[in-house]
N, C-alpha and C positions, 0 to 999 in steps of 0.2 A: 679292716676285717674283710677277708675274702668270703663272698657268699656263694654257696653252691645251690643254684636255683633248682627248685623242685617243680615237678608238674603236678598241679593241684586242680581237681575238679570240685566245684561246689554245686551240690544238688539242692535246688531251691533258690529262686531268683526274686524272692520277696525283699522287703526292706532289710531284714536280718542277713539273708544270704548275699544281697548286693553290698551291704556294708562290709561284710567279711571278705568278699571278693576284692573290694577296694583296698582293704588293709593288707591282704596277702600280696596284691599287685605292688603296692607301695614298698613292700619288703623284697621286691625284685624276684618274685617267683612267677612262674608261668601259670596263668589261671584260665580255666574254661568253666563256664557256668551253664547249668541246665535247669529247666523247669518243665512241668508237665505241659506247658503251652509252647515249648520250644519246637522249632521246625527241625532242629538238628537231631540226628539219631542218638539215642542214649548210649548205645554201644560205642559210638565214635568218640564221645566226650570222656568215656571211661578208659579207653585204650591207652596203655602205656603211662598211667598216672602213678605217682608216688604216694599220693594222699587223696582221699575222698572225704570231703567235709559235707555232712548232711545238715542242711538248715531248713528242713521241711517241718511243717506242723505235725503234731503227734498223730493225727489220722493218716498222714502220709508216710510214716516210718515203715510200717509193714509192707506197703507196696514198693517202697524204695529198696528195702531188704530183699524182697522177692526178685526184683529186677537185677540186683547185684549178684544174688546167689546163682542166677541163671548164667552169669558170665564167667564163673570159675576164676575169681580174682586171684592173682599171685599172692602167696602168703606174706610177702614183703609189703603189700599195700597197706598203708596205715588208714584206719577209719576213724573219723572224728564226728561225734554227734554234738550238735548245738541246739538240740530240741529239748524243750521243757515239757513237763506234764507226766501223766501216767496213761498207759495204754488202757482203753476202756474195756477191753476183753479180759486182760490178765492182771491189770493193776500193777504192771511192771514199769520200771522207768525205761526211757529210750536206751540207755546204756545196757541195761539187762537184756533187752531185745536184741541189740547188736551183738553182745557177747554170746548169747545162745545161738545166734545164726552164724557167727564167724568165730568159733572158739580158738582158732589158730592164728588170728590176726590181732595186731595191737589195736585196742579200742581206746580212744581218748575222748574225754568229756570236756566240752567248753561250756561254762555256765557263768551266770552272774545276774545282777538285778535287771529288771526291765528298764 
């Protein structure tokens, strides 16, 4: 099977984000990973990506959304959320927050047991 490698950025370099980065890499995609402690510029890891996978904790979802909204992402960019929980302010799920912020983007939810 011929693989068409995608440019993927994973936001969140904790255990979950790192495990997902490893999985995406093993499937022959190009991966960049960013965390709030990264020395790399956020804008540079987001430039020209096909897919952004957010693996931040629920308190980090809104700040991540804010950063991405400021970048005017192309509509073709796929957004994946791998965050569990409910937003403490609105009681919305992470996917609802993403859908509200990016109504013209494909939003994908990755979930499962701990």
